[in-house]
PALUMNU-105247 format. One record per residue: residue in three letters; x, y, z of N, C-alpha, C in turn. Coordinates in steps of 0.2 Angstrom, whole numbers, plus 5000, padded with zeros to 4 digits. Layout:
% PALUMNU-105247
AlaXYZXYZXYZ...
END
This chain:
% PALUMNU-105247
Leu504149754936504849754939505149694940Asp505849694941506249634942506249614949Ala505849584952505849574960506349524962Asp506649484957507149444959507849484960Asn507849534957508449574957508349654959Tyr507849654964507649724966508249774968Glu508749734971509349774973509749814968Thr509649784962510049814956509549834950Asp508949824951508449844945508449914943Pro508749934937508750004935508050034935Cys507549994933506850024933506650044940Leu506750004945506550024952507050084954Lys507650084952508050144954507850204951Glu507550204944507350264941506650284944Ile506250234946505650254949505750294956Arg506250264960506350294966506650364965Arg507050374960507350434959506850484957Ala506450464952505950514949505350534954Glu505150484959504650494964504950524970Asn505550524971505950544977505750494983Tyr505750434981505650384987506350364990Ser506450404995507150404998507250355004Trp506650325006506650285012506350215010Met506550165012506250095010506450045016Asp505949995016506149935020505749885017Ile505849825020505549765018505149725023Val504549715022504149675027503949605024Thr503949555029503649495027503049475031Ile502549465028501849455031501749375031His501849345036501749275037501749255044Lys501349205046501349195053501949175056Asp502449145053503149135056503649185056Lys503449245052503949295051503749365054Leu503049375055502849445058502649435065Pro502949475069502749475076501949495077Asn501649465081500849485082500549475075Tyr500649425072500349415065499649425065Glu499249385069498549385069498249455070Glu498549495075498349565076498449605070Lys499049605067499249645062498849635056Ile498649565054498249555049497549585049Lys497249585055496649615057496649695056Thr497249725058497349795057497449815050Phe497749775046497849785039497149785035Tyr496749745038496049735034495549785037Glu495649825042495249875044495249935038Glu494749955036494650005031494950075034His495450105031495850155034496150205028Leu496450255030496750295025497450325028His497850355024498450385027498550455024Leu498950495028499050565026499550575021Asp499950515019500450515014500250455009Asp500550455003500450404998500750335002Glu500450285000500650215002500950184996Ile501550164996501850134990502150064992Arg501950014989502049944990502349904984Tyr502849874984503149834979503249764981Ile502849714978502849644980503449604977Leu503849584982504449544980504349474980Glu503949444984503749374984503049374987Gly502649314985502049304987501449344983Ser500949354987500349384984499849404989Gly499449454987498849474991498449524988Tyr497949554991497449604988497449664992Phe497449724988497249784991496549804988Asp496149824993495449844991495449914992Val495149954987495050024987494350044986Arg494150104988493450124986493550164980Asp493050154976492950194970492550264971Lys492450304966492050364967491350354970Asp491050294969490450284971490450244978Asp491050244981491150214988491050134987Lys491150104981491150034981491850004981Trp491849944983492549914984492749894977Ile493449904975493749874970494349834973Arg494449774971494949724973495549724968Ile496149734970496749734966497149684968Ser497249634964497649574965498349594964Met498849584969499549604968499949534969Glu500449534965500849474965501649494963Lys502049454964502749464963502849514957Gly503249564958503449614953502949674952Asp502449664956501949724955502049774960Met501949844958502049894963501349934962Ile501149964968500550004968500750064972Thr500450124970500450184974499750204976Leu499550204982498850224985498950294987Pro498550334984498650404985498350424993Ala498750474996498450495002497750515002Gly497350495007496650505008496250455005Ile496450405001496050354999495950295004Tyr495250275005495150225009495350155006His495650115010495850055008495950005013Arg496149945011496349885016496749835012Phe497049795016497549745013497349675016Thr497349625012497349555015497749505010Leu497949455014498349405010497849365006Asp498049325001497649274998497749205001Glu497549154998497549085000498249065002Asn498749094999499449075001499749105007Asn499349155010499549175017500249195017Tyr500549235012501249255012501349305007Val501649365010501949415005502549445008Lys503049465004503549495006503549565001Ala503549615005503449685001503949735003Met504149774998504549835000504049895001Arg504249925006503849985008504250045006Leu503950095002504350155000504050215003Phe504450265004504150335007504550385004Val504250445003504650505002504750535009Gly505450535010505650565017505550505022Glu505450525028505450485034504750445034Pro504750385036504150345035503650365040Val503050365038502450385043501950325043Trp501850285048501450225048500750235051Thr500550295052499950305055499350295050Ala498850255052498250235049497650265052Tyr497250295049496650325052496050285049Asn495750245054495150205052494550255050Arg494150225045493550255043493050265049Pro492750325050492750385046493350425048Ala493650455043494150505043494150555038Asp493550575037493350625031493550695032Asp493750715038493950785040494650805039Phe495050745037495750765036495850795029Pro496350845029496450885022496650835017Ala497050775018497250725013496550695010Arg496050685014495450655012495050705007Lys495050765010494650815006495050824999Gln495650824999496050834993495950774988Tyr495950714991495850664987495150664984Met494650684988493950684985493850744980Lys494250794981494250844976494550824969Phe495050784970495350754964494850704960Leu494550664964494050624961493450664957Ala493250714960492750754957492950794951Glu493650814951493850844945493950794939Glu494150724941494250674936493550654933Ala493050664937492350634934492050684929
END
């Protein structure tokens, strides 16, 4: 995606239309830009899941999303400017910055944003059970 021109990028516009991403905001994760930076960084790195998909589009900087595979092992996904990721509801994950300690990202949602993170263990939520069913079907 064209992170330098995200306001007018036709590819982003089409993704938002096709996936019904009707709400968005932009967050900057840097010690000088994010209130309660140290606390937030620790929270982002706690293994958790959400009941809705988590969609992030990197506009500047870089970082890592760690996700669990079907065998419960970590997979590290390097994210940099122009990358977009959709983490499905129910997947355990965490986020951390890289050595640059800076990322500016667009957060996208279907409908109103839901910020609630459920730290592991959270296996009883329907979103987790549905995700695990999906993994079993894919295997």
